[in-house]
C-alpha positions in Angstrom: 0.0 0.0 0.0 1.2 3.5 -0.7 0.8 6.3 1.8 -1.0 9.6 0.8 2.1 11.5 1.8 4.0 9.8 -1.0 1.3 9.5 -3.7 -0.1 13.0 -3.1 3.1 14.5 -4.5 1.3 16.4 -7.3 -1.4 18.0 -5.1 0.9 18.8 -2.2 3.6 20.2 -4.4 1.1 22.3 -6.2 -0.4 23.8 -3.0 3.0 24.4 -1.3 4.5 26.1 -4.4 1.6 28.3 -5.2 0.4 29.4 -1.7 2.3 32.6 -1.0 3.6 33.0 -4.5 2.7 36.6 -5.2 4.5 38.4 -8.0 4.8 42.1 -8.1 4.1 42.4 -11.8 0.9 41.5 -13.6 2.5 39.1 -16.1 0.1 36.5 -17.7 0.6 33.0 -19.1 -1.3 31.6 -22.1 -2.2 27.9 -22.1 -3.5 26.0 -25.1 -5.0 22.5 -24.6 -7.3 20.1 -26.3 -11.0 20.0 -25.6 -12.4 17.5 -23.0 -13.2 15.1 -25.9 -9.6 15.2 -27.3 -7.6 15.5 -24.1 -9.6 15.8 -20.9 -6.6 15.5 -18.6 -4.8 18.5 -20.2 -8.0 20.6 -20.2 -8.5 19.9 -16.5 -4.9 20.7 -15.8 -5.4 24.2 -17.4 -8.5 24.7 -15.3 -6.6 23.8 -12.2 -3.9 26.3 -13.1 -6.6 29.0 -13.5 -7.9 28.1 -10.0 -4.4 28.4 -8.5 -3.1 31.4 -10.3 -6.3 33.3 -11.0 -8.4 33.8 -14.1 -6.8 37.3 -14.5 -3.4 35.7 -14.8 -4.1 32.9 -17.3 -5.6 32.9 -20.8 -6.8 29.4 -21.7 -7.8 28.4 -25.3 -8.3 25.1 -27.0 -7.2 23.6 -30.3 -9.9 22.1 -32.5 -10.8 18.4 -32.3 -10.0 18.0 -36.0 -6.7 19.8 -35.7 -5.3 18.1 -38.8 -7.9 19.8 -40.9 -8.0 23.1 -39.0 -4.4 24.1 -38.5 -5.2 27.7 -39.3 -7.6 27.7 -36.3 -4.8 26.4 -34.1 -2.5 29.2 -35.4 -5.2 31.8 -34.7 -5.8 30.5 -31.2 -2.1 30.9 -30.3 -1.9 34.3 -32.0 -4.9 35.5 -30.0 -3.0 34.8 -26.7 0.1 36.6 -28.0 -2.0 39.8 -28.7 -2.2 40.5 -25.0 1.0 42.4 -24.1 0.9 41.0 -20.5 1.3 37.5 -21.7 5.0 36.7 -21.5 5.0 33.0 -22.0 2.7 30.4 -23.7 2.4 26.8 -22.7 1.1 24.4 -25.4 -0.5 21.1 -24.3 -0.2 19.5 -26.9 1.9 20.9 -29.7 -0.5 19.8 -32.5 0.3 20.4 -36.2 0.4 24.1 -36.9 2.3 24.9 -33.7 5.6 25.6 -35.4 4.0 27.9 -37.9 2.1 29.7 -35.1 5.4 30.2 -33.1 7.0 31.8 -36.2 4.0 34.2 -36.6 4.1 35.1 -32.9 7.8 35.7 -33.0 7.3 38.2 -35.8 5.3 40.4 -33.5 6.5 39.3 -30.1 10.2 38.1 -30.5 10.4 38.0 -26.7 7.6 35.5 -26.2 8.7 32.3 -24.4 7.2 29.0 -25.6 7.0 25.6 -23.8 5.8 22.9 -26.1 4.4 19.8 -24.3 4.1 16.6 -26.4 5.0 18.1 -29.8 3.3 16.3 -32.7 5.7 17.8 -35.3 9.3 16.9 -36.0 11.2 16.8 -32.7 14.2 18.7 -33.8 12.1 21.3 -35.6 9.9 21.6 -32.5 13.0 22.1 -30.3 14.3 24.8 -32.7 11.0 26.7 -32.6 10.1 26.5 -28.9 12.2 27.5 -26.0 11.5 24.2 -24.2 9.9 20.9 -25.2 8.6 18.3 -22.8 7.5 14.8 -23.5 7.5 11.3 -21.9 10.5 9.3 -23.0 8.9 7.3 -25.8 12.0 5.4 -26.8 12.5 4.3 -23.2 8.8 3.4 -22.9 9.2 1.2 -25.9 11.1 -1.1 -23.6 9.4 -0.4 -20.3 5.8 -1.0 -21.6 6.8 -4.4 -23.1 8.6 -5.3 -19.9 5.4 -4.5 -18.0 3.3 -6.5 -20.4 5.6 -9.5 -19.9 5.5 -9.1 -16.2 1.7 -9.3 -16.3 1.8 -12.5 -18.4 1.4 -11.2 -22.0 2.1 -13.6 -24.8 0.8 -11.2 -27.5 1.0 -7.4 -27.8 -1.6 -5.5 -29.8 -0.5 -2.0 -30.9 -3.4 0.2 -32.2 -2.4 3.2 -34.2 -2.9 4.9 -37.6 -0.7 6.4 -40.4 -0.8 10.0 -39.0 0.6 8.9 -35.6 3.1 6.6 -37.3 4.5 9.6 -39.2 5.6 11.1 -35.9 9.3 10.2 -35.4 9.0 9.6 -31.6 5.9 7.3 -31.9 7.3 5.4 -34.9 10.7 5.0 -33.1 8.8 3.7 -30.0 6.9 1.2 -32.1 10.1 -0.1 -33.7 11.7 -0.5 -30.2 8.6 -2.3 -29.1 8.9 -4.8 -32.0 12.5 -5.5 -31.1 11.7 -5.8 -27.3 8.8 -8.2 -28.0 11.3 -10.4 -29.9 13.6 -10.4 -26.9 10.8 -11.2 -24.5 9.2 -13.9 -26.6 6.0 -11.9 -27.2 4.2 -11.8 -30.6 3.8 -8.1 -31.7 0.7 -7.3 -33.8 0.1 -3.9 -35.4 -3.6 -3.1 -35.9 -4.6 -0.1 -38.0 -7.4 1.8 -36.3 -9.5 4.8 -37.5 -7.9 8.1 -37.0 -10.1 10.1 -34.6 -9.5 13.3 -36.7 -10.8 11.5 -39.8 -14.4 11.3 -41.1 -15.5 8.8 -38.5 -14.4 11.1 -35.8 -13.7 10.2 -32.1 -16.9 8.2 -31.8 -16.0 6.0 -34.8 -12.5 5.3 -33.4 -13.9 4.4 -30.0 -16.5 2.1 -31.5 -13.8 0.3 -33.5 -11.9 -0.3 -30.3 -15.0 -1.7 -28.5 -15.6 -4.1 -31.4 -12.0 -5.1 -32.2 -10.7 -6.0 -28.7 -13.0 -9.0 -28.3 -12.0 -10.1 -31.8 -8.3 -10.0 -30.9 -8.8 -11.8 -27.6 -10.8 -14.5 -29.3 -7.9 -14.9 -31.8 -4.9 -14.6 -29.5 -6.3 -15.4 -26.0 -6.6 -13.5 -22.8 -2.9 -13.2 -22.3 -2.9 -10.4 -24.9 -1.7 -6.9 -23.9 -3.3 -3.9 -25.6 -1.9 -0.5 -26.3 -3.1 2.5 -28.3 -1.3 5.7 -29.3 -4.4 7.8 -29.1 -5.9 9.5 -26.0 -9.5 9.2 -27.1 -9.2 5.4 -27.5 -8.1 4.8 -23.9 -11.5 4.7 -22.2 -13.1 2.1 -24.5 -9.9 0.2 -24.5 -9.8 -0.1 -20.7 -13.5 -1.1 -20.7 -13.0 -3.8 -23.3 -9.8 -5.2 -21.9 -11.4 -5.5 -18.4 -14.5 -7.2 -19.9 -12.5 -9.7 -21.9 -9.9 -10.5 -19.2 -6.9 -9.3 -21.2 -3.9 -7.1 -20.2 -3.5 -3.3 -20.2 0.1 -2.2 -19.3 -0.2 1.6 -19.8 -2.0 4.4 -21.6 -0.5 6.5 -24.4 -0.2 9.3 -21.8 0.4 7.4 -18.5 -1.6 8.8 -15.5 -4.1 7.5 -12.9 -6.5 10.2 -14.2 -6.2 9.4 -17.9 -9.3 7.4 -18.9 -9.4 5.1 -15.8 -12.0 7.1 -13.9 -14.3 7.4 -16.9 -13.9 3.8 -18.0 -14.4 2.4 -14.5 -17.2 4.8 -13.4 -15.2 6.4 -10.7 -16.5 9.6 -9.3 -13.9 11.9 -7.7 -15.4 14.0 -4.8 -14.4 17.7 -4.7 -12.4 17.1 -1.6 -10.4 14.3 -3.3 -9.5 16.3 -6.4 -5.7 16.0 -6.8 -5.5 13.2 -4.2 -3.4 10.6 -6.1 -3.7 8.0 -3.3 -7.5 8.2 -3.5 -7.6 7.6 -7.2 -5.1 4.8 -7.2 -7.0 3.0 -4.4 -10.3 3.5 -6.3 -8.9 2.2 -9.5 -7.4 -0.8 -7.8 -10.8 -1.6 -6.2 -12.6 -1.4 -9.5 -10.0 -3.5 -11.3 -10.3 -6.2 -8.6 -14.1 -6.1 -8.8 -13.9 -6.6 -12.5 -11.5 -9.6 -12.2 -8.5 -7.8 -13.6 -6.2 -7.8 -10.6 -2.5 -7.8 -11.7 -3.4 -7.1 -15.3 -3.8 -3.3 -15.3 -1.1 -0.7 -14.7 -0.1 2.9 -15.2 2.3 5.4 -13.8 1.9 6.5 -10.2 1.8 10.1 -11.2 -0.2 12.0 -13.9 2.4 12.7 -16.5 0.6 15.3 -18.7 -0.9 17.2 -15.8 2.5 17.2 -14.1 4.2 18.6 -17.2 1.5 21.3 -17.5 1.9 22.3 -13.8 5.7 22.4 -14.1 5.5 24.4 -17.4 3.0 26.9 -16.0 5.2 27.6 -12.9 8.2 27.9 -15.1 6.3 30.3 -17.4 5.4 32.6 -14.5 9.0 32.6 -13.5 9.9 33.8 -17.0 7.2 36.5 -16.7 8.4 37.9 -13.3 12.1 37.6 -14.2 13.0 35.0 -11.5 13.9 32.5 -14.3 16.0 33.6 -17.3 15.5 31.8 -20.5 16.1 28.0 -20.7 17.4 26.6 -17.4 17.6 22.8 -17.7 18.2 22.4 -14.0 15.2 24.5 -13.0 12.9 22.7 -15.5 14.0 19.3 -14.3 13.5 20.4 -10.7 9.9 21.5 -11.4 9.2 18.2 -13.3 10.4 16.2 -10.2 8.3 18.5 -8.0 5.1 17.7 -9.8 5.9 14.3 -11.3 7.8 12.8 -8.3 11.5 12.5 -7.5 11.5 9.0 -8.9 11.3 10.1 -12.6 14.3 9.6 -14.8 15.0 12.5 -17.2 17.1 12.8 -20.4 17.3 15.0 -23.4 16.3 14.2 -27.0 18.7 12.4 -29.3 17.6 11.5 -32.8 17.2 7.8 -33.6 20.4 7.9 -35.8 22.3 9.3 -32.8 23.7 12.1 -34.8 21.5 15.0 -33.8 20.2 16.1 -30.4 18.2 18.9 -28.7 19.3 19.9 -25.2 16.1 21.9 -24.7 13.9 18.8 -25.3 13.4 17.1 -22.0 12.1 13.5 -21.8 11.2 11.5 -18.7 9.9 8.1 -17.5 7.9 7.7 -14.3 7.4 4.8 -11.9 4.6 2.2 -12.6 2.0 0.6 -10.4 0.1 -2.6 -11.1 -3.4 -2.5 -9.8 -5.0 -5.1 -7.6 -1.9 -6.7 -6.1 
């Protein structure tokens, strides 16, 4: 069992850091996130930041659900935040296509604007050149850790759901390739399944329905000792539901966090007085997983990765605004990531798959995992 004092790191760090932080200036921070349908966790993180820092200090906008087709809207949303002269830094959660072009346009009118790009969808090296800081979970390292977790939970087959757009992203494609090699080492059969792109004609509903229908087919074909993974946030909730119902294995979400899809999939209500209580949500998930017969076959990270990155980036951004932080400070950014994501995270900086190019301002990290019901 984990004590609240340990697992409540995000909530406690947030309260301790923000209580009594009063800046003399009136600098503001802009935050762009997905909608609740595309990325509920990141949206809720922005709302939490507004509660903590004040609605007068944060401008929050969202990128469109069909961001691939509406990149101009994304650009305009980012530009709208930059129009306010009091906005000194902008946090992008996630850096969907169009972000790089938007940063260029903002820099034309606001060359001093500081950008923190969380989970960039565009080329990693280009993203690092455009933004001042990029943050992401360490997908190459997760290519190994996710398969190791699946093996630990008894997987004999690993189903990887994705689609061409995601496989065009270097970090995700590299992770897939590493997963294939790791499965060979672990004696696990790797199976790639093309799923509908949620930004396509079928939309999020179509992609979710596909997952609900396909998981039982795969379990019937490969057996219950099959681990399932999807690269898309919107697919996680139906994936958890189907995996639990069929008795299969779920090692980790695309964006690992106790709050990502688990509460919705398992019907967990979070009381107002338990918001941010990581110990509560971990215990609630464990109870539901046990009840559904999935003990020892479901896992995630002990901390909310995307929310932690958003909290850390926002505090860093306000530091830029009030002058207490100057430009890119790797040590400070890592310090804040550990503050909100736990001291146990392992950080590194981006190195291209060929090993020839790197980006020191692109920080990657891996968190600690927990298997539910044990």
